[in-house]
C-alpha positions as YAML, in Angstrom:
chain: A
units: angstrom
residues:
- id: 1
  name: MET
  ca: [140.52, 96.15, 94.91]
- id: 2
  name: ARG
  ca: [142.06, 93.62, 97.28]
- id: 3
  name: ILE
  ca: [141.28, 90.13, 98.47]
- id: 4
  name: LEU
  ca: [139.81, 90.43, 101.96]
- id: 5
  name: ALA
  ca: [139.51, 86.74, 102.68]
- id: 6
  name: TRP
  ca: [139.48, 83.28, 101.20]
- id: 7
  name: ARG
  ca: [136.53, 81.06, 101.89]
- id: 8
  name: TRP
  ca: [135.80, 77.43, 101.15]
- id: 9
  name: ALA
  ca: [132.57, 77.04, 99.27]
- id: 10
  name: GLY
  ca: [131.45, 73.63, 98.09]
- id: 11
  name: GLY
  ca: [135.00, 72.29, 97.93]
- id: 12
  name: ARG
  ca: [136.25, 75.29, 95.96]
- id: 13
  name: VAL
  ca: [138.23, 78.30, 97.08]
- id: 14
  name: MET
  ca: [136.40, 81.55, 96.69]
- id: 15
  name: ALA
  ca: [137.87, 85.04, 97.10]
- id: 16
  name: VAL
  ca: [136.04, 87.74, 98.94]
- id: 17
  name: PHE
  ca: [136.95, 91.09, 97.42]
- id: 18
  name: GLY
  ca: [136.94, 94.61, 98.77]
- id: 19
  name: VAL
  ca: [137.46, 97.86, 96.91]
- id: 20
  name: THR
  ca: [140.32, 100.14, 97.80]
- id: 21
  name: VAL
  ca: [140.04, 103.63, 96.35]
- id: 22
  name: GLY
  ca: [143.12, 104.95, 94.52]
- id: 23
  name: ARG
  ca: [144.56, 101.68, 93.21]
- id: 24
  name: GLY
  ca: [145.86, 101.59, 89.68]
- id: 25
  name: ALA
  ca: [145.12, 99.40, 86.70]
- id: 26
  name: ALA
  ca: [147.73, 96.84, 87.71]
- id: 27
  name: ALA
  ca: [145.81, 96.03, 90.89]
- id: 28
  name: TRP
  ca: [142.62, 95.63, 88.91]
- id: 29
  name: ALA
  ca: [144.31, 93.33, 86.45]
- id: 30
  name: ARG
  ca: [145.67, 91.13, 89.25]
- id: 31
  name: CYS
  ca: [142.22, 90.93, 90.89]
- id: 32
  name: VAL
  ca: [140.52, 90.09, 87.62]
- id: 33
  name: ALA
  ca: [143.09, 87.35, 87.01]
- id: 34
  name: VAL
  ca: [142.58, 85.88, 90.45]
- id: 35
  name: LEU
  ca: [138.81, 86.19, 90.13]
- id: 36
  name: SER
  ca: [138.76, 84.46, 86.73]
- id: 37
  name: ASN
  ca: [140.86, 81.56, 88.05]
- id: 38
  name: VAL
  ca: [138.70, 81.14, 91.11]
- id: 39
  name: THR
  ca: [135.38, 81.63, 89.31]
- id: 40
  name: ALA
  ca: [136.05, 79.31, 86.38]
- id: 41
  name: GLY
  ca: [135.71, 76.25, 88.60]
- id: 42
  name: TRP
  ca: [133.07, 77.92, 90.76]
- id: 43
  name: LEU
  ca: [130.86, 78.70, 87.74]
- id: 44
  name: ARG
  ca: [130.93, 75.08, 86.61]
- id: 45
  name: TYR
  ca: [129.93, 74.01, 90.11]
- id: 46
  name: ALA
  ca: [127.25, 76.72, 90.33]
- id: 47
  name: ALA
  ca: [125.84, 75.77, 86.94]
- id: 48
  name: VAL
  ca: [125.03, 72.34, 88.33]
- id: 49
  name: VAL
  ca: [124.01, 73.34, 91.86]
- id: 50
  name: ALA
  ca: [121.99, 76.50, 91.15]
- id: 51
  name: PRO
  ca: [119.11, 74.88, 89.22]
- id: 52
  name: VAL
  ca: [118.76, 72.16, 91.87]
- id: 53
  name: ALA
  ca: [118.83, 74.73, 94.67]
- id: 54
  name: ALA
  ca: [116.24, 76.88, 92.87]
- id: 55
  name: ILE
  ca: [113.93, 73.92, 92.47]
- id: 56
  name: LEU
  ca: [114.24, 72.95, 96.11]
- id: 57
  name: MET
  ca: [113.66, 76.52, 97.28]
- id: 58
  name: LEU
  ca: [110.55, 76.91, 95.10]
- id: 59
  name: ALA
  ca: [109.13, 73.46, 95.81]
- id: 60
  name: GLY
  ca: [107.73, 74.33, 99.24]
- id: 61
  name: PRO
  ca: [105.92, 77.52, 98.28]
- id: 62
  name: LEU
  ca: [104.69, 76.01, 95.03]
- id: 63
  name: ARG
  ca: [103.25, 73.02, 96.81]
- id: 64
  name: ALA
  ca: [101.51, 75.30, 99.28]
- id: 65
  name: GLN
  ca: [100.10, 77.35, 96.43]
- id: 66
  name: GLU
  ca: [98.72, 74.16, 94.85]
- id: 67
  name: GLY
  ca: [96.06, 73.96, 97.54]
- id: 68
  name: ARG
  ca: [95.52, 77.70, 97.85]
- id: 69
  name: ARG
  ca: [92.61, 77.90, 95.38]
- id: 70
  name: GLU
  ca: [90.76, 75.15, 97.21]
- id: 71
  name: VAL
  ca: [91.35, 76.79, 100.59]
- id: 72
  name: GLU
  ca: [90.15, 80.16, 99.29]
- id: 73
  name: GLU
  ca: [87.03, 78.50, 97.82]
- id: 74
  name: GLY
  ca: [86.50, 76.69, 101.14]
- id: 75
  name: ASN
  ca: [86.80, 79.95, 103.03]
- id: 76
  name: ARG
  ca: [84.19, 81.58, 100.78]
- id: 77
  name: LEU
  ca: [81.79, 78.67, 101.36]
- id: 78
  name: TYR
  ca: [82.49, 78.76, 105.11]
- id: 79
  name: ASP
  ca: [81.69, 82.50, 105.21]
- id: 80
  name: GLU
  ca: [78.39, 81.72, 103.48]
- id: 81
  name: GLY
  ca: [77.57, 79.13, 106.16]
- id: 82
  name: ARG
  ca: [77.98, 76.18, 103.77]
- id: 83
  name: TYR
  ca: [80.18, 74.19, 106.12]
- id: 84
  name: GLN
  ca: [79.87, 70.75, 104.51]
- id: 85
  name: GLU
  ca: [80.90, 72.14, 101.13]
- id: 86
  name: ALA
  ca: [83.72, 74.14, 102.73]
- id: 87
  name: HIS
  ca: [84.91, 70.94, 104.40]
- id: 88
  name: ALA
  ca: [85.01, 69.20, 101.02]
- id: 89
  name: ARG
  ca: [87.18, 71.98, 99.59]
- id: 90
  name: TYR
  ca: [89.60, 71.78, 102.49]
- id: 91
  name: LEU
  ca: [89.88, 68.04, 101.94]
- id: 92
  name: GLU
  ca: [90.69, 68.71, 98.26]
- id: 93
  name: ALA
  ca: [93.49, 71.08, 99.36]
- id: 94
  name: LEU
  ca: [94.80, 68.43, 101.74]
- id: 95
  name: ALA
  ca: [94.74, 65.82, 98.99]
- id: 96
  name: LYS
  ca: [97.07, 68.08, 97.00]
- id: 97
  name: VAL
  ca: [99.24, 69.18, 99.92]
- id: 98
  name: PRO
  ca: [98.81, 66.79, 102.89]
- id: 99
  name: GLY
  ca: [100.79, 68.88, 105.37]
- id: 100
  name: LEU
  ca: [99.00, 72.17, 104.70]
- id: 101
  name: SER
  ca: [98.29, 73.34, 108.24]
- id: 102
  name: LEU
  ca: [95.91, 76.10, 107.20]
- id: 103
  name: ALA
  ca: [93.67, 73.61, 105.36]
- id: 104
  name: ARG
  ca: [93.74, 71.21, 108.31]
- id: 105
  name: PHE
  ca: [92.86, 74.03, 110.73]
- id: 106
  name: ASN
  ca: [90.04, 75.27, 108.51]
- id: 107
  name: GLU
  ca: [88.82, 71.69, 108.11]
- id: 108
  name: GLY
  ca: [88.46, 71.59, 111.89]
- id: 109
  name: ASN
  ca: [86.54, 74.87, 111.83]
- id: 110
  name: ALA
  ca: [84.09, 73.57, 109.23]
- id: 111
  name: LEU
  ca: [83.57, 70.35, 111.17]
- id: 112
  name: TYR
  ca: [83.11, 72.31, 114.41]
- id: 113
  name: GLN
  ca: [80.41, 74.48, 112.80]
- id: 114
  name: SER
  ca: [78.76, 71.29, 111.51]
- id: 115
  name: GLN
  ca: [78.56, 70.05, 115.15]
- id: 116
  name: GLU
  ca: [81.03, 67.24, 114.34]
- id: 117
  name: PHE
  ca: [83.14, 67.91, 117.40]
- id: 118
  name: GLN
  ca: [85.07, 64.63, 117.52]
- id: 119
  name: ARG
  ca: [86.25, 64.97, 113.93]
- id: 120
  name: ALA
  ca: [86.95, 68.66, 114.50]
- id: 121
  name: MET
  ca: [89.16, 67.76, 117.47]
- id: 122
  name: GLU
  ca: [91.11, 65.34, 115.33]
- id: 123
  name: ALA
  ca: [91.70, 68.01, 112.68]
- id: 124
  name: TYR
  ca: [92.72, 70.55, 115.28]
- id: 125
  name: LEU
  ca: [95.12, 68.11, 116.90]
- id: 126
  name: GLU
  ca: [96.78, 67.44, 113.55]
- id: 127
  name: ALA
  ca: [97.13, 71.19, 112.88]
- id: 128
  name: ALA
  ca: [98.45, 71.72, 116.43]
- id: 129
  name: GLU
  ca: [101.09, 69.04, 115.98]
- id: 130
  name: SER
  ca: [102.28, 70.46, 112.68]
- id: 131
  name: GLY
  ca: [105.58, 72.26, 112.53]
- id: 132
  name: ASP
  ca: [103.89, 75.51, 111.59]
- id: 133
  name: PRO
  ca: [103.98, 77.75, 114.71]
- id: 134
  name: GLU
  ca: [101.48, 80.20, 113.15]
- id: 135
  name: TRP
  ca: [98.70, 77.62, 113.41]
- id: 136
  name: GLN
  ca: [99.77, 75.74, 116.54]
- id: 137
  name: SER
  ca: [98.42, 78.21, 119.07]
- id: 138
  name: ARG
  ca: [95.19, 78.68, 117.18]
- id: 139
  name: ALA
  ca: [94.67, 74.96, 116.74]
- id: 140
  name: TRP
  ca: [95.23, 74.24, 120.44]
- id: 141
  name: TYR
  ca: [92.81, 77.04, 121.31]
- id: 142
  name: ASN
  ca: [90.08, 75.69, 118.99]
- id: 143
  name: LEU
  ca: [90.75, 72.17, 120.27]
- id: 144
  name: GLY
  ca: [90.07, 73.49, 123.77]
- id: 145
  name: ASN
  ca: [86.80, 75.00, 122.55]
- id: 146
  name: ALA
  ca: [85.73, 71.68, 120.97]
- id: 147
  name: LEU
  ca: [86.60, 69.86, 124.17]
- id: 148
  name: MET
  ca: [84.51, 72.29, 126.18]
- id: 149
  name: ARG
  ca: [81.56, 71.62, 123.85]
- id: 150
  name: GLN
  ca: [82.09, 67.90, 124.60]
- id: 151
  name: GLN
  ca: [81.98, 68.60, 128.35]
- id: 152
  name: GLN
  ca: [85.62, 67.72, 128.88]
- id: 153
  name: PRO
  ca: [86.91, 70.69, 130.89]
- id: 154
  name: GLY
  ca: [90.08, 68.94, 132.11]
- id: 155
  name: ALA
  ca: [91.26, 68.16, 128.59]
- id: 156
  name: ALA
  ca: [90.15, 71.58, 127.43]
- id: 157
  name: ALA
  ca: [92.23, 73.25, 130.15]
- id: 158
  name: GLU
  ca: [95.28, 71.34, 128.92]
- id: 159
  name: ALA
  ca: [94.61, 72.44, 125.34]
- id: 160
  name: TYR
  ca: [94.34, 76.08, 126.45]
- id: 161
  name: LYS
  ca: [97.61, 75.75, 128.35]
- id: 162
  name: GLN
  ca: [99.27, 74.43, 125.18]
- id: 163
  name: SER
  ca: [97.85, 77.39, 123.28]
- id: 164
  name: LEU
  ca: [99.22, 79.82, 125.90]
- id: 165
  name: ARG
  ca: [102.66, 78.21, 125.76]
- id: 166
  name: ARG
  ca: [102.80, 79.20, 122.11]
- id: 167
  name: ASP
  ca: [101.11, 82.61, 122.53]
- id: 168
  name: PRO
  ca: [101.27, 83.81, 126.16]
- id: 169
  name: GLN
  ca: [99.46, 87.06, 125.30]
- id: 170
  name: ASP
  ca: [96.29, 85.40, 124.06]
- id: 171
  name: ARG
  ca: [93.57, 86.86, 126.30]
- id: 172
  name: ASP
  ca: [90.86, 84.60, 124.93]
- id: 173
  name: ALA
  ca: [92.90, 81.52, 125.79]
- id: 174
  name: LYS
  ca: [93.51, 82.83, 129.30]
- id: 175
  name: HIS
  ca: [89.83, 83.55, 129.78]
- id: 176
  name: ASN
  ca: [88.77, 80.15, 128.43]
- id: 177
  name: LEU
  ca: [91.37, 78.40, 130.62]
- id: 178
  name: GLU
  ca: [89.83, 80.07, 133.68]
- id: 179
  name: LEU
  ca: [86.36, 78.95, 132.54]
- id: 180
  name: ALA
  ca: [87.55, 75.39, 131.97]
- id: 181
  name: LEU
  ca: [89.20, 75.24, 135.39]
- id: 182
  name: ARG
  ca: [86.05, 76.62, 137.04]
- id: 183
  name: MET
  ca: [83.91, 74.09, 135.18]
- id: 184
  name: LEU
  ca: [86.31, 71.28, 136.19]
- id: 185
  name: GLU
  ca: [86.07, 72.35, 139.82]
- id: 186
  name: GLU
  ca: [82.27, 72.41, 139.65]
- id: 187
  name: HIS
  ca: [82.23, 68.90, 138.12]
- id: 188
  name: GLU
  ca: [84.52, 67.62, 140.88]
- id: 189
  name: GLN
  ca: [82.36, 69.20, 143.58]
- id: 190
  name: GLN
  ca: [79.21, 67.74, 142.00]
- id: 191
  name: GLN
  ca: [80.80, 64.28, 141.88]
- id: 192
  name: GLY
  ca: [81.87, 64.64, 145.51]
- id: 193
  name: GLN
  ca: [78.33, 65.50, 146.50]
- id: 194
  name: ASP
  ca: [76.88, 62.66, 144.47]
- id: 195
  name: GLY
  ca: [79.30, 60.26, 146.13]
- id: 196
  name: GLN
  ca: [78.26, 61.37, 149.62]
- id: 197
  name: GLU
  ca: [74.57, 60.81, 149.00]
...
């Protein structure tokens, strides 16, 4: 065994070891001596840092799991067509974990199905602006759909473009963007004709 490199780790020197086949017991003894000197200080440091690091690493997933039961219950209610009750469950999940993008996105879906388009758009916008890329494209897409239902094709087109920036392969977003642009053009032509009369 031989020391391959020395690295600084948290203010301590740490040895990186490699195994060399055919070395005798003396080499092993030297490596163990070096390792014990290096690791004595390192272990004290690790004993303090490791629990804190473990808590920090687990905090995010645990917080997300806190709202999981409520989201799953909301999804079940949504699938049964009980949109108001589903919305209430998503709000419970958000009360536990305010930044849970999935719950915000699903809240928008429940509101959309309840014909509450303005509130659905607000929920989609919050999900779209989250740092979670998985939900950004979907949220922008659904925001575009809600805007189309509100007869706002220009804003819907922009939402579909945002969706496509995050997922350029989304055929539905491409199709809906074309529809929104066509609808916008028809509105502009209609306004032009109304202005001439």
